[in-house]
N, C-alpha and C positions, 0 to 999 in steps of 0.2 A: 343816786347818792348823792352827796358832796358832805366835806370838810366844811364848816363852818368857824371855826373858831382853833388857834394851835397855838397853846399857851409852852414854852421851854422855860428851866430852870436850871442850870449851871450842868444845860447838853452842849456836848461838846463846847466850840467854842461862845456860845452865853451861855449870861451870867442870867440875866433874866432876858426875856423876848415875847411879845405873847402878840400872834397879827388874826385879822378876821379877813377871813376871804370866799371868794363871789362862787357861785356858780356857772360853771362856763370855765371860761379862760381868764386864769389866772397867768402874770409874770413876773418871773424875782432875775431884777436886774443892776449888775453888782462887780464890778472890779473882781478878778482870782482870787478867791482865794479871801474871800473878804463870810463868809459863811452861806451863800445858796445854796449848796449839796448838805450841809449840814441838817440845814430845814427838814429839808425833803428826805434826808432820811432818816426824820424824826418820823413824818410819817409814815416810812416802811417798817421801821420798827412798829408804831401802834399797828402796821397792818400781820408782822409776821413775828414779834419780840426777839426777831435778827437786823442786824445793817448788813445791806449789798457791797459792805467793806471791806470789816475789819472782821474775825471770825471768832470775838469773847467782847462779854458786855465794859470790859475795864476802860479804853480807850471813846467811850461812849460819856463820860463821867468828866468834867472842867477839870484842868486842871488844880488840883487843891484844895476839893471839896468833895463830901463827901458820900452824896448820892449826886442820882438828877431826877428831877424830875419831868416828863411831860402829861397836857392835859390838853384832850382834844373833843371837840365837841361834833359831832356827825347827823346830819341833819338824813333819815333813809326813809319813805312814804310817808314823808307830815311831819314826825317824831324827830325830833330830836335827843339824841344819844354822850351819853360824858363816859370819855374811861381816861379812867385817872392811871399811871404808870410809873414807879419809884423803881429803877434799877439802880442796885447795887455791888457796884465789886466785890465777887469773891460769896456775896448769898443769894439767897433765892430773889427773883425781882418778885417785888409787890405791885396787886393790882384791884380798882375799884373801876363796879358798873356802874354806873348810872347812880355814881354814890354812897356807893355800899360795898363792902371787899367782897372778893372771890375769891374762892380756897386755893385756885391754884392759877398764875397766870396765865398758864394758855385758855382758861374760859372766856378770856374777853375776843378768842380769835374770831374771828366770822364781822365784827364791831364794823371795821373796816376792811371791806373788801378794794383792793390798789394795784395795780398795775404798775410798774420803777420803771423805766430804761434809763442807764446808764454809764458811759464811755467803759464802767469794767467788767461789762460787760460782753466783751467782745472773747472772754478769758471763756462764755461761752461755748465759745468754737473757737477758738484758739486752747482751752485748759486742760487739767486732767479732766474725766468724769465725774468726781464729785462737785464742781462746779456743772455740771449739768444736773447730778439726782437731785441737787438745792434745787433748782429749778424748777425740776416737778415734783418732786414736793412741797416747794410752796403753791404751787400755784394747787398740784392737787389741797391742800387749808383750801388756798382762798375761795376752792367750785364748794369743795365739801369739809366744815370745822373739822366734823370729828374725825378726821385721819388728822388731825396735832396726835391725838391719841394713842395712835395705831403706831404712829413716827417717833413719834417718844418712847412707850413701851418696848421698841425693834428694839432703835439703839438705847434702850437699859441691858436689854437678853445677850445684844450683840458687846457690849461692854463686860459682863459677867464672863460670860460661854470665854473671851479674851483672856480676861485674868484668869482664868484656871488651864486652858492650854498657855501658857506663858509662863507662871509657876510651876508646872512640873518641865516646863522645854530648862528654866531657870539651874533649876531642881541637877537635869540630868548635865548640863553645861558645868556642874562641878561633883561630878562625879557620884554624884548621888543612884538614887535607882527611880527619882520623876516621882512629880507628887502627884496622890490620887488625882486619880479621873473618874472617880465610881458617882458621880450627880453628871458628867459630860451628857448622857441618855437623857435628864429633865432638860436642861437647857436643850440640847437636838428638842425638843418637842417643844420648847419655849419658843424659837428660834421660826422654827416651822407652822404655828402656831401666827405670828405674827405675821413673819416676814409673805406669808401666803396672801394675806387681810393686802400687805401697804404693796405687794407685787400683780394681783389683781388693780388694784385703785391705779396705780401706775401702766398697766395698759391698757386698761380702762379709759384711760387718758391721753391715751398717743393716738388712740386711734380715733376719739373725739376732736382731735390738735390738730393730727397731718394731714387734712384737708387746711388747716385755714391759714398752716407756715408753705403751703405753697399756695395759697392767695397772696399775699400776707409779703413773698419774695416779692409773686412775679410783679405786685405794684409799686414795690420800692425800689427794684430795679427796672422797672422799665421793659418785662418781659426777655430781657441776656440772661436768659440760662433755667432752670428747672432746681426748685429747695425742693430736699423730700425729708424725713424724721423716721428715727424706725429702733423700738427699744428694743436690747442688746443685752437679754439676762444673761447669769452666770451657769443658770444651768441649763439643759438642754430639753425643751416644751414638744407638745404633741402640736399637731396645727389642725382644728381652731384651737388657740386659747383656749384650755380646759376651764373649767369650776375651779374655787376657792380649795374644793374637798379633794383636786383629782394635785392642785397644784404646790399642796401639802404637803400631800405623798411625793412629788417631784421630789421638792427637796429636802424633806429624811429620807429620801434617796441619793440626792449628792453630797448628804451628809455621810453615807455609809459610808460611800465608793471615795471621796477623801477624807474619809480617816484618820489615816497612818501618816497622811502629807501634809496635816493640819497637827497633829503631835508634833512631828518631826520640826516642822518652820513652830509652833507654836501663836497662830493666828487661824483666826476662820477666813477660808479662802471661798465658801457659797453663801449663797443668800443677795437679797436684792441693793445688799453694801458692795457688793461688787458692780451690781450690772453698769451698764452707759446707753446713752441716745445716742446712735445713730445720727449726725448731718449729714448731708449729699447735697453736691450741686452736679448735677448730672450725673455723670454715670460718677463722679471724684467725692472720697470722703471729702468734708470741708477741711477738715485741720490740717493742716500740709499742703493744697490746694490753691486753697482762697485770695485772690490776693488780699491786700488791704479793704477796698470799698468793699468787696461780696464779701467778705468776717464782719465787717460795720453792718449791710445791709444782712445779711444774716441774721445776729445776735439782734437788730433792730426790728425781725418778721417772726422771733421767737418770741419779741416781746407785743408788738402788737396782735399775732394770730393771738394770744392769753388773752389780751384785753378782747379780742372779738369771739372768740368762743366761748366767754363768761357772757357775751350780755346779749348774743346768740340762746341760750341759759334763761336769761330770765333775772339775771345779776347787772347790774348796771357800779363799771365800777370808775375807782378816780383812776384815771389818771397821770404820770408823773415823767415831764420827758427831761432829764437832767443832761443840760450842757451836750443839745442833740445836733441843732440845726449849723450849728459853726463848722463841726464835720462833712458838709452836706453840700453838694453845687445847690443852684436854683430848679429845675430842675426835679431832683427829692427832694425839695424842702415843696418845696405845690403837690407832690402827691399826693406826703407824708399828712397834709395839711387836707390833703380831699379825703384820708382815712379818720382822722384825729378829730373833724372838726365839728363833728353832732358827738363829741363827749362830753356827761355830765359837770361833771369837771376836769379840767386840763390846768394844768402845772407847771407850766414853761421854768425854767433856767436859760441866762443865758449874760454874756456881757454885754452883747455890743446887740441897742435892736432891732434894728433892720435887718437880724438872721433872723429875727421871726413872722410868718406872712404877717400880714394883717389880718388874716379874718381870725388867727387865734390869737392876737391880743389880748383882746378883756383886758378888764383888773392890772394895771401896771404896780407890784415895790419897788424900791430902791434899796439896796441890801449894802449898806453902808453901818463903820463904827461899834457891830453888833447888836443895829435896831435895823427894823420891819416896816419899811414908812409905805402906802398907799400914796403913788402922787401922780396917778392918772385913772 
């Protein structure tokens, strides 16, 4: 799989830009702040319908414009597919697949499989559990696009259930008897059903991903320490991990046990939205103990592990390394080049071309003044 062409209209800093890309290595060179990251962010949006930099769509639309348009031509197994997306802040995004409208934007997920590493990924190690949950869920959808629907259904249920609990909580705060909670049991059932499906997918994913994380960290860090990951659910699970029906039952029981606390606090306290992915180096948790270099290496290993896992399962994703090599010493640059040199398509952004190992350079593009020009 590779991206043959990307066109952006009113996306971030670009009024209009179009660029033909090549299989193999592609290096985007330019000074800081000229739009290199904006370009690869657009590719990430095509792949995930989200940005790795911001939580909402509004910042993705160029200042003064009403909407942004992305057109991406993707080649897979010799066939080309065009994905078109329109981002309209405050409204549902619109999408076309092969020039035909789709009912929901998420129906384009799976057309482009992509793994993107960026400096923001340090938050996977240092940040809140939400960062690690998003990492898992984005990878889950890349691996099996049907989970986009599961994820959306679960998030909708949590939102509705929280609204019900919050209404009751606020009514009590002003001296009333509390809002009616007659439908809470219905939302419990929905949460347990969709939550069990999402939880099962995450557990299966972590099992498949774990050996790749260990191998990738060992390669990047040159054997200086061992990395491991483990899923930390908000409910107690028996060992071995139960099937989906048993996971649903466990969630229902946890909701029953926490009912009083949830009503008291006005928020849902159990479910996959409260889980975490534990990262460790040796016998210590990475968060709070890893140095900057170790954190950087572990974050990079998480993305490389995702890439290698997908490849091992017959999925050949596009790999994007955004401003990575400037942070690495010569040894780690060469080791990373060894790991990714065989990518079907690799996009690298940098300010200094010499930072990129020679074997990865391939086609070279200059980014300047809102334009992207191939120069080699």
